[in-house]
Every structure is written in C-alpha cells, then in structure tokens.
N, C-alpha and C positions, 0 to 999 in steps of 0.2 A: 542795379537800379530798378529793374522790373520786379525783382524779389521784394524790394522795399515797398514799391507801389502795391504789390499784391498783399503784403502784410497789412499795410495801412487800410486798404479796402476791406480786408477780412475783419479786422478789429472794429472798423466803423460799422460794418454790417452787423456783427454780433452785438455791439453795444446798442445800436438803435432797436434791433429786434428784441433785445432783452427788456427794453422799456415797453415794447409792444406786448410782450408776454406778461409783464407785470400788470399792464392795464387789463388784459384779458381776465385776470383773476380779481382785481380790485375795482374795476369799473362798475360792477353791480351796485356799489355803494353810491355812485354818483350818476349812473346811467340807467334809467329805469327799465329800458327794454330788456336788458340782460338780468336774469333773475337772481335768486338767493346766492350770495357769495360763499356761504358755508358749504352748500352743496357743491359748488364749483371747486372749492379748495380740497374737499374730500374726493370729488369725482375725477378731477384731472389726473392724479397719479394712478387711480384705479383704471381709468380709460387707457392710460399708457400701458399698464400691465396687460389689459385685455388685447390691446393692439399688438403687443409683443407675442403673446400666446398665439394669436391668430396668425401672425407673421411666421412664427416658427413652424406652425403646422403646414402652411402653404409652401414655405421654402424647402421643407423636407419631403414634399409630395412628389410622387413619380408622375410620368406623363399621363397615365390613366386617370389618376385622381385629379390632376390639373384640368383635364377635359371635363370631368364631372363638376368640379368647382366652377369652371367657366360657364357651363350650361346653367347651373343653378343661379349664378349671378345675372346672366342674361334673362332667365325666366322671371326672376324677381323684378328686374328692371322693367320688363315688358308688362308685368302685372301692375306695377306701380303706375306706369304710363297709361295703361288701360283705364285705371281708376281716374286719372287726371282727365283723359280724353272724354270720359263720360260725364264730366261735371260742367256746369255752366260757369264761366268766369268772365271777367271784364278787366279792362285797363283802368287805371286811376292816375290822378295827378297828370304829369306830362304825357304818360302813355295814353290817357284818355283824350288829351288834345290831339294827339296823332290820329287816334281812332276816329274821332268826330270829323276831322278834316278829310280822312279817307272816305267817310260816308258822304260828306258834302261833294267830294269829287265824283262819287258814284252818281249823284243826282245831276250835277252840272258839268262834269268833265273838266273842271278847271279849279284853280286856287281861289279860295274864298276871300283872301285879303286879311284874314284873321291876324291880329297884331302879335299873337304868340309866335308865329313863324317869322315875323319881321324882327322880333327880339332874339329868337333862337333859330336861325336858318339851318343850323346843323341837324335839325330834326326833319327837314324837308324830304331828304332821300328815303329815310325809313317810312315816311308817310306815303310816298309814291309806291314803295314796295307793298305796303299794306293795302293800298288801293287796288293793286293788281291781284293780291291774294283774294280780295273780296270780289273782284271781277271774275276770277276763275271759279270762286264759289257759286256765283250767280250762273255761270255757264254750266256748271256741273249740277246745279239745283240742290246744293247742300247749304246748310246754314253758315253764316259768317263765323259763329262761335266754333263750329266744328272745323272749318277751314283754318282758322287761326291756331287752334289746338294742334292740328296736324303739322302746320308749319313750324311751330315752336318745338313740337316733338322731334321733327326732323333735325332742326338746328341743334337741339340738345344732344341727340343721338350722334350727330356728326362730330360735335365737340368731344364727346367721349371716345368716339372711334379714332379720331386723329390723335388724341392724347395717348390712347392705348397703343396705336401703331408707332408713334414716336417713342413710347416706352420700349417697344420691341427692338428699336435700334440701339437702345442704351442698356437694356436688361436682358437676362435670360427669361425663359417662359414663366418660371416661378415668380420672379419679381414683377413681370408684366401682369400676371394674374392678380398679384397683390395690389398693383396700381389700379386695375379695373375694380376691385373690391372697394378700395378707398373712395373712388369716384362714386360708386353706388351708395356707400354708407354715409357719405357727407350729404345730408338731406338738402341743404339749400341748392346744391348743384342740380338736383332733380326739380326743385321748385321753379327753376327758370322756365320750365315747360308751361307755366301758368302766366308768364309775364312777358309781354311784348314791349320792347323799347330799344333804343339804339344799343344798349348793353347786351341785348340778345345776340346781336351780330358780333360784338366784341369777343365773347367767349369762344365762339367757333373760329373766328379769324386768328386769335392767338394760337389756338390748337393747330390750325392749318399751317401757320407760319413755322412753328417749331417742327412740324412733321416734314414740311418741304425742305427746311433748312438743314436739318441734321442728316448727314450721310448715312448710308445703310450700315456702315461699320461703327457708327456712333463716335467717330473720331473728332468731330467738329473742325476737321480740316476741309473747308468748304470748296466745292468745285464752282467754277464760274457759272454754270447753268443754275446751280442752287441759289446763288446770290442774285442773279438776274430774275429768277422766278419770284423770290421773296421781295425784291424791289418792286416788281409789278403788283404783287398782292398788297403790299403796304400802301402803294400809291392809290390803288383802288379802295382799300379799306378806309383810308383817311376820309373819304367822302361819306362813309357810314358812321365812323366813330373816330374823331380826330386824335384822341390820345394814344392810338395805336402807333403814332409817330415816335413814341419812346423807344421803339425797337431800332430806329435809325441811328441815334447817337450811341446806343449800346453796341451796335455792330461796328460803327466807326471806331470806338474805343478798342474793341476786340481786335479788329484788323490792324490797327496801329500798334497794338501791343505786340503783335507778332511780325510787324513790319511787312505786311502784305499790301504794299502800296498799289500794285497793279490791280489787285482784286478790289481794293477800296475804290479806285477810280472807276472801274467797271460798274460797281454797285451804285455809286453816286450818279453816274451818267444814266444808268438804267432807271434809277428812281426819278431823276429830274425829268427825263423824257416822258416816262409813264405818268408822272404827276401832272404834267401839262396836258397830255392827251386825255386823261380821265377827267381832268378839270373842265376841258372844253366839252367833252361828251355830256357831263352832268349839267353844265350850263345850258346846253341845247335842250336837255330834258326839262329843266326848269322853265325855259322859255316856252316849250311846247305845252306845258300844263298851266302856264300863266303865273308861275311863281316869280316874285320879284323881291328885291331888297330895298330897304330904306335906311340910310345912314342915320336918320333921326331916331330910329327905333333900335337898330342893331347894337348889341352890346360888344364892346371891344374885349380882347383877351385880358386886358388889364383889369377888367371888372372882377374876374375870378381870382386874380392875384391880390387885388385890394380886399376882396371878401375873405380871402385866405388868412388875412391878418386881423379879422374881427375878433373881439374878445370872447365871442361865443364859441371859440374853438375852430374858427375857419369854416364852419358849416354854413349852408345857405340860410339867409335870413331876409326878412321882408324889408327891414330898414335899408340894407345895402342895395337891395333891388330898387327900391324907390329912389335912392340917391342917384344911381346911374340912370334910371328910367327918366327922371325929371331933369337931368343935366343937359345943358345946351352944348357943352364941349366934353363929351364923355371920357375920352382918353386922357385929356389933361386933368380933368377933375378926379378921375380914378387914381391917376398917378400921384396927384397932390395928397389925396386922402391916405394912400398907401404909405407915402413918405412920412406923413404926419404920424401915422401909427407906428412906424419903425423908429423914427428919430425922437419923438416927443413922449413916448410911453416908457416907463421905467423898464430897465433890462429884465428884471425878474418877471414882469408881466408878459413881455415878449417870449421869454422862456416858457412861461405857463401856457401861452397860446400854442407853442409848438408841441408841448406835452399833450394838450387837449386835442390837437390835430392828429397826433399819433393814436390817441384813444379813438377819435372819430373815424379814422380810416381802418385801424387794425384790430380793435378790441371786440367787435361784434360779429360773431359767427352765425347769428340767427337772422340777420337783416333780410336776406332774400327768402327765408322761410316766412318771415312776417309779410314781405311783399306778396308772396304767393297766397297767403291766407287772406290778405286784404283784397286780392283779386277774385275771391270767390263769393258767390251769392250764399246767403244763409241756408243752412241745411238742418235737418232734424234727426237723421239716422245715426246709428252708433258709429259707423265708419267715418262719417263726415265729422262728427264731434271729436273722435279720437285723433284724426289727422289734422283737422283744420279749425275745430270749434273751441269751446271753452275748456275742453279736456285735452288740449294738445300740448300741455306743458312737458310731458315726457319727451316728445320729439324736439321741442325747443331746447331742453336741457342737453339731450344727446348731441344735438347739432353744435352747441356751444362747447361742450366737453371735447368732442372730436376735433373741432376747429383748433382748440388750444393745443392738442396733441400734434396736429398737422404743422402748426407754426413752430412748436418746440422741436419737432424732428427736423424741420428745415434748418433751424438755427443750429441744432446739434451737429448736423452734417457739416455746416460751414465751420463750426468750432473744431471739429476733429480734423478737418482738412486745411486749417488756417496756416500751417507751416509748410504745406506742399507748394511747390512753385506754381503749379497749375493743376487744375482738375478737369475732368472730362466735360463738366457742365459749367465751366467758368462763364460762358456767355449768358446762360440762364440766370446766374447769380448777379451779373451786371444789370440785366434787365430788371430783376426784382429790386435791386438796390436803387436803380433809376426810378422805378415806380414809387418807392418809399420817399426818395428825395423830392421827386416832382410834387407829391402831395404835401410836402412840408411848405410849399409856396402856393399851392393850388387849393381849391375848395376841398374840404374834407368830407368824404362820403364813403361808407363801407362798401357800397356796390362797385366803386372804382377798383378796390382791391380784388373783389370777387371776380372781376373780369379776367384777372391774370391767374386764376386758379389752376389752369392746365399746367403752367410752369411750376406753381407752388406744389402741386401734387407730385410731380417728378422729383423735386428737391426733397420733399418730405419722405418719399419712398427711399431715397438714398440714405437719409438719416435713420429711418426706421430699420433698414437692413443692418447698418453699422451698429445701432443700438442693440438689436437682437443678437447679432453675432458676438458682441462683447458680453452678452448675458448680464445686463445691468440690473436685472430685477432679482438676482440671486439673494441679495441682502433683504429684500422685502418678502421673500417666500415665508419666512418665519412668522411674519405679522400679517400675511395676506388675508387669512381667514377673519381675523379681528377687524381689519380694515374693511373688508367686504360687509361684515355685519353692521359696523358703525355707519357705513355709507348707505346701506339698504334702509336702516332705520331713519336716518335724516332725510334721505331721498324720498321715501314713501310719505313722510309727513309733509314735505314740501310739495310733492306732486298733488296730494289731496287738497292742500290749502290753495294752491294755484288753480286747480281745476274747478273747485267748488266754492271757494271763499273769495277768490279774486278773478272773476271772469273777465275783467277789463283787459287782460292780456290778449284776449281774442279780439282782433281789430277787424273783423269781417264786416263788410258792408253789403247791404242787400239792394243796392241800386244797380241799374243796368244802363250802361252808356251805348249799348247796341240798339239804337232806336229804329223806328220804322218810318221816320221822315226827317227832313233836313233841319228841323227846328232845334234839335238837341245841341246845345252848346255847353260843354262842360266848363264850369266856372273855376275849377281848381281851388286851391286854398286861398286864393285872392279873390274872393267871391264877388266883390263889388267893383273890381277894376274895370269891368266892361260897361259900367253904367248902372243906374238904378232907376226904378219906376216906383213911385210912392202910391200907396193905397191908404186913404183915410176917409173922413166923412165927406170930403169934397171931391174925391177922385175914385171913379170906377174904372178898372183896367180890364181890357178884354183882348185876347190874342186868338186869332183864327189860325187853323192849321188843317192840313189834309192828311188823313190816315190812309196809308196804302195797304195796311193789313189790320186785322183785329188787334185791339189793345185793351189793357186793363190797369194801367197805372199812369200817374203824372207826378213828377217831382219838380219842386221849385226851391231855389235858394233864397231864404228870407232873413232879413235882419230888422232890428229896431233900435233907435237911438235911446230908447227908454226900456231898460231891462224889466221894469215892473209894469210893462204894458198890459193892462187888463181889458182892453177893448176886444170885441168879438168880430170875427171876419167870416165871410162865406165865400166858398169857391164852387162854381157851377160849370157843368159841361152842357153846351147847347148845340143842337143840330142846326143845319142851314135854314130851317124854318123857324128858328128861335124858340124851339121847345126845350125846356130844361130836362135833360136826361138823367143826370146825376148831380148831387149836391152834397156839400159837407161844410160844417161850421168848425171853427178852430180858434184858439187863442195863441198868441205868440209864444208864451212860456210853455205851452203844451207841445210845441214842435220838437222834433228829434234833433239833439245836438250831435252833429257829425264831427267827431274828434279830428280825423285827418284833414278835413276841410276847414275846421275852425269856424263853422257857421251852423245856423239852424236850418233844417231842411223839412219841407212839407212832403211827406210820403203818403200818397193817396192811392190806395188800391180799391178797385171796384169790379163789378161784373163786366164781362167782355162787352165791348162795343164793336160793331162791324166797321169795315172800311168806309170812308166817306169824308165829307167836309164838316168840320166842327169848329167850335170856339170854346175857350175856357175863360171864365169871368171871375175876377176878384173884387169883392166889395166889403165895406165895413157895415155891420148891422147894429152894433152897439158901441157907442163912443164913451170913453172914460178919460178925462184929463187930456183931451185932444191927442189921444194916442194914434200912432200910425206905424205901418210897416213899409219896408222897401224890398222890392224883388229884383234880383240880379237880371240884367238885360244886356243885349248885344248892341254895340255902338251903331250909330246910323251915319257914319262918316265915310265908309268905303263901299265895297260891294254888298248888296243885300244878301245877308247870310241865309235867308229863307224866303225865297221869292213867292211861294204859294201863300204865305201867311202875312197878315197885317196886324199891327199893334194899334189899339185904340185907347185913348184916355178920354173919358167922357165923350165917347163917340167921335173924337177927333183923330184922324189918321196920323200916325207918327212916322210916316214915310218908310225909311229903310230899317227902322228899329224893330227888334223883336225881343220878347222875353226869353231868358236863358232857361227854358224848360227842358226836361227829359220826358218824352212820351213814348211808351212802349208796352210790351207785354211781359208779365212775369214768367220766368222760366218754369217749365213743367218738369219736375225732377223725375229721375228714373226710380224704379221700384225700391232699390235698396237704400234710398235716402228718405 
C-alpha cells in the first residue's frame, strides 16, 4: 500500500512540475517580465551543459582543490555583498508600509493605527523587529539604511550557511561545495539582501528547520529532540510568516507513513504548547506597542482562497481587495464568491486558472532580482547600470536560465527515484509538493516559491549529481560548438536590444521612503485609498511639517479625473515666518508616471534646506476647463499620523488629516557610482 502511495505521489509530483517547466519556457510569450523565449529555449540546454561541466569538475576535485573552490565562492559572495552594502536602497509596496510604521514608532513609541496593519496584521511582528533595528542604529549612530543592509546581509548569510550545513549531512564535501556554488550563482538568492519583508525571515527559517531536523547521518530517522526543536521553531516562525505551517502537515504525513505514532504525538504536543506560549508572548508585545485588531478591517483566510480563483490567475488584484474590504460579512461573502467561481464557471476556465497559477508561482526565476532592482535608488556608474540599471538584462537572463535548470534537476531526481520505495529526502519532496498544492488554492506569487529555495537547492543538487554521473550530455558533445555559436549570436542580439532599445525592463525607482520626519506615509499602489485632498481654483492646500535634519526633496502622489488636464499648479516651501524659500510650477501631464504604483508622482529636488519648521503649499495658478488635481492624504479618523504637522485647506485646519508626502534627502552616492 505504501509503495502504491509513493508511486502516486511521485507521478503527481513529476506531472505538476512538468507543467511548471513548460511554463518557464513558454511564459515569455504571455508574461512580460520574463524576456525573449528564443533565448531561453536556446539557453536552457546550454546552461544545463555548463552546469554539468562545472559539476563534473567539482565532483572530481580533491580536498585541496575543494578548499580553494570554497574560498573563491566565499570571496565572491562577500564582494557581492560589499557592493550591496554600499548602495542606498529602500523598501516598496508592503515593505514600505512596514518601514514607515517603524519610523512612526521611532517618533512616538506606539502603533499609529494605520489601516494597512488592521487589514494585514501578519506584518506587525516584522514591523516591530524593524523598529528595533532602527533603534539599534540610532544607538550606534549609524544610518537606518546601513543597519537594514547589515541585518538583511546577516539573514541571507545565515540562510546560505544553514542550507550548506544541512547539505553536509546529506552529501560529501564535493557535493556540498556544489550546493554552495549553486546558491551563489542563483542571483535572486543574493538579491534578498536588498529587500526587507516577512519573506526575508521565511528563507532563513526554512533553512534553519531543515538543518535542525536532519540528523547528522542524513538518515531522516528523527530523534525526539529534533522533532521537539523543530516544533518550537515552527511555532515561533508562524508569528513571522504563517505559511511556514506547511511543514507541519508534511511532517505528519511523513511520520504516519512510517507508523512513528509516538514521535508524531510528541511533535504535535510540542507544537501545540509552543504555539500557545508564543502566541501569548506576541500578543503581549502587540499590547505593549499599542497594536490592536479590528474585525471590521481584518481579512479572513478565505480572502486569499477566493482571490486564488480569480480569472487573473489567482494573483493579487485590486477588485478582489475592494470586494473583501467593503464587505460587511467578509468570511461569508468571500466563501460565496469562491463557490460561485468554482461552481458557475466552465470547467475549462477553472483548469485555465490552475494553469495560470502554476505559471504565476513557478515560471519566474527573476522576480526577486526585479524586487532587488526596484529597491535601489537610481545610479549612474558602470557597475550600477550593469547589475541593476538598464543594462542588467544579462543577469536577468542568467537568473531565468539557471532557475529553469534548478527546477529541471529537481524534477529529474524525482523521476529517476520514482520506482524506489523511499529516498533519503522523501520529507523534502513532500514539503515541496505541499507548497505546490497549497498555492493551487492560495494566491499565486513567485516570491512564495522563492521562500522554499533552500529545499529546492538540495533536491536540485541530487538531480544534478545523478544527471552528471549518467553523462547525459554525451550526445550533445558533437553539436555543442554549433549550439554555443548559435546561442551566442542570438543572446548577444537580445542583450543589446534589451539593454539599449527596451530600457523599461529596468524598474528602478529613485524615491526614498527613509524619511526624516513622521509625515511620510507611503501610499502603495492604491494611492487614493487613504483619502484625497483637492487642489483647484477654489482650494489652496498647505501642510506644515518639522524637519529634524537637512532635506532636499519632496514627493507627492497626485491624480486627476481629467487626463487632459492643462491647468497649471505651483508648489512652494515656506518657513515659519511665511517666507517662500523654494517654488516650482508644474502641469499634471508632466508629472512622472510611476509604473509599480500606478500613479503620477511629483518628484521635486532642490538645494538643501536646514532643519526647522516649514510648510509646503499647493495652489492652482492657471485654470483651464475647471481642471483640478487630488493629492493622496492620510485619514483623519484614528490616531494623528503626524502630530507636529497640520493640514490646512484655505487656511482651515483639517484636524488629524495630513498629506501623504515623502520628505527627505537624496542619497549621496559613493565614488564608484
């Protein structure tokens, strides 16, 4: 019976990931972030050849050469990290919400009441951690940028270290070195050093769990202390990233498979007790910092299940957000819409949704490189453009090609071991299969798969070793030179066109959410959800603020109900004596269209102004066809988000309301940028 179950699992695993591998190659036709499919179709087999050549060299190396290889890998990793640490970066989207709340807590020591955290309370604990990172930075008199970089560098390094050490329990030194090289070569794994979010913790927690769980002999015959330790880690980790819970049912299935009932009971009891204790501890922490929950705002788990069946392929979308946000009975309404999508939609459309979700989760090996580049301020130097600017196509292609090989080798290992009763990493296969199935019903995002890369790396090394030992590239040796020439020709053309003819692939933003006062409220891509303030011939809008450091830019999120708005507007900075210090005129259509935010943005850079009390004033100076603009604002219904500042419309105080501005200073780049 167990052999039958194992075979069913193996064939299901292979079939699903065969679909994922297909999407990796064909999705460039329908998924614009991944680039030219011709290059991918030529590049994937050649990348596989290169991987096998490198694997053969490392597997045949003696201890002396292995030490040299390991030192070179570590040196390259540290050099890459030094480059990252020297750059100015920022968080965006949900990461920026977390960051701005951490800054608010620095100012006031308590939760602001921002609705984002009432909707998504799962991001409260990462916010508290970030708040403490910034407190430590203040104590050490270092910048918040530097402190966050160091933290993310440590997290990434720990993820690599624990994965490497776990590999040491399963492989010999040669294969362990190959695992380290694969982690270094897969670019998005390094780019996590630029991006702080709850997934930052997920990567290192997955690596820690497999390191603690696997016995030193690699047998997967777990000792009681290993299961108890992992139960405690999962219970703690759930408070940082809830989808870590996938490990629990995977372990239950694994332990039941071998009829280890006593160990299963110990694991469940340990997990249950730890879950309750950590829950109480984090609840106390929330209370201490003033965080609270509101069922009227909080989204139920059913929201993501309902969204997972959207025709857009189960990805996050504004319409489904609005549906749940405005609902009076969220759980019931989400369930109703979910059932309606399942039961009333044609079967072929539901199948299409599942295919699109597989694409959305598994086809993009560049997503976190993209996230990293979006987290960087604009740069001018050669290195910056090569790694992160409009000339970064080479690294994007390499990332996608290598990702395809990683997934292929993982599936190849499962295929070659499909007839075996059990394998040494059966539990890891169950976990990845569970991740796959979970996201067939959950929201589809590539970053959710990326979080499990430590396990995927290990499975891929297993497959790569078997592939190498079987010498599967012998048939290609005859044509390898011709393939390389063909690929080099197409690849060079594509790189040039992407780098110089299609610079839109660079999604770098030059705003900075690390502000110098509490007024900065990042509006995310739902830029009007927090309220609007209208500027027209009848309304003059003014916001006061206190600058605690010198500053040289202001950013505002602006929209207009008339895209052909030709009216002219003026923005001014005034000191406390009402003297105009800086001014700028603009038209709505001349503003910058910020693609990730889906909004127009006013980016205003000027000569430095010293610390002090100021106000920024918006007014219309030429009216055409009763044109007007609206500026994103913070609601006035809860805690005052920025107590030192006041918002005035025609000199009338708006009480707790503030404009959602970003006020700060532009980063001073290092000499090589």
